[in-house]
C-alpha positions as CSV (number, residue, x, y, z in Angstrom):
1,X,0.0,0.0,0.0
2,X,1.4,3.3,-1.1
3,X,1.7,6.3,1.3
4,X,2.3,9.3,-0.9
5,X,2.2,12.0,1.8
6,X,5.1,12.7,4.0
7,X,5.3,15.2,6.9
8,X,4.8,15.7,10.6
9,X,1.7,15.2,12.7
10,X,1.0,17.3,15.8
11,X,-1.5,15.8,18.2
12,X,-3.7,17.9,20.5
13,X,-3.4,17.2,24.2
14,X,-6.5,16.0,26.1
15,X,-6.7,19.5,27.6
16,X,-6.7,21.0,24.1
17,X,-9.6,18.7,23.1
18,X,-7.5,15.9,21.7
19,X,-7.7,12.2,22.4
20,X,-8.4,11.3,26.1
21,X,-5.7,8.6,25.9
22,X,-3.1,10.9,24.4
23,X,-1.3,10.4,21.1
24,X,-1.8,7.0,19.4
25,X,0.6,4.2,20.2
26,X,0.8,3.1,16.6
27,X,4.3,2.2,15.4
28,X,6.1,0.9,12.3
29,X,4.2,-2.3,12.4
30,X,0.7,-0.7,13.1
31,X,-1.0,2.0,11.2
32,X,-3.4,4.6,12.7
33,X,-6.7,4.8,10.8
34,X,-9.0,7.8,11.5
35,X,-11.0,10.4,9.6
36,X,-9.7,13.6,8.2
37,X,-10.5,16.6,6.1
38,X,-8.7,19.3,4.2
39,X,-9.6,22.9,5.1
40,X,-11.5,24.9,3.9
41,X,-13.7,21.8,4.1
42,X,-15.0,20.8,7.5
43,X,-15.9,17.5,9.2
44,X,-19.4,18.1,7.9
45,X,-18.5,18.6,4.3
46,X,-15.2,16.8,3.5
47,X,-14.6,14.0,6.0
48,X,-13.0,10.8,4.6
49,X,-11.0,7.8,6.0
50,X,-7.2,8.6,6.4
51,X,-4.3,6.4,7.5
52,X,-1.0,7.4,9.1
53,X,2.0,5.2,9.5
54,X,5.6,5.6,10.9
55,X,4.5,7.4,14.0
56,X,6.6,7.6,17.1
57,X,4.4,5.8,19.6
58,X,2.9,8.3,22.1
59,X,4.8,11.4,20.8
60,X,2.9,14.7,20.6
61,X,4.9,15.6,17.5
62,X,6.0,12.8,15.1
63,X,7.1,12.3,11.5
64,X,4.5,10.4,9.6
65,X,3.4,9.2,6.2
66,X,-0.3,9.4,5.2
67,X,-2.8,8.3,2.6
68,X,-6.5,8.5,1.8
69,X,-8.1,5.1,2.3
70,X,-11.0,5.3,-0.1
71,X,-11.0,8.6,-2.0
72,X,-8.7,10.0,-4.7
73,X,-6.3,12.9,-4.0
74,X,-8.7,15.4,-5.8
75,X,-10.9,18.2,-4.7
76,X,-12.3,18.4,-2.0
77,X,-9.6,15.9,-0.7
78,X,-6.7,17.4,-2.6
79,X,-3.4,17.3,-0.6
80,X,-0.2,19.0,-1.8
81,X,3.0,20.1,-0.2
82,X,2.1,22.7,2.5
83,X,-1.4,21.3,3.1
84,X,-2.5,20.8,6.7
85,X,-4.8,17.8,7.1
86,X,-7.1,17.9,10.1
87,X,-7.1,14.4,11.7
88,X,-10.3,13.6,13.5
89,X,-11.9,10.9,15.6
90,X,-15.5,11.0,14.4
91,X,-15.9,14.7,13.7
92,X,-13.6,15.9,16.7
93,X,-10.2,17.2,15.6
94,X,-7.4,15.4,17.4
95,X,-4.3,16.3,15.4
96,X,-2.9,18.1,12.4
97,X,-0.8,16.5,9.7
98,X,1.5,19.0,8.1
99,X,2.4,17.8,4.6
100,X,6.1,18.4,3.7
101,X,6.3,16.2,0.5
102,X,3.9,14.5,-1.9
103,X,5.2,11.5,-3.9
104,X,3.2,10.6,-7.0
105,X,5.1,7.6,-8.2
């Protein structure tokens, strides 16, 4: 499975409205699947399944690779270098994936 988006994820703390259990414990052997949207869309207008891998387990800031699970990288889900993807659990934002590189091949 190809993960074309590379960057850094910043997780919200529980006090900021993030996950009650803190950052995910996913590691190189386990991906983290959630929902996400690309602003200016919202959880109500642009939510789709998103997967992150390569996380540092439990870290508030971590390098990561990402991919859409079931939609194409086209509007309203278009991700390019510099995009900030809002990671959600349900419709609740829990983190921000800052895209630093997009690999198409």
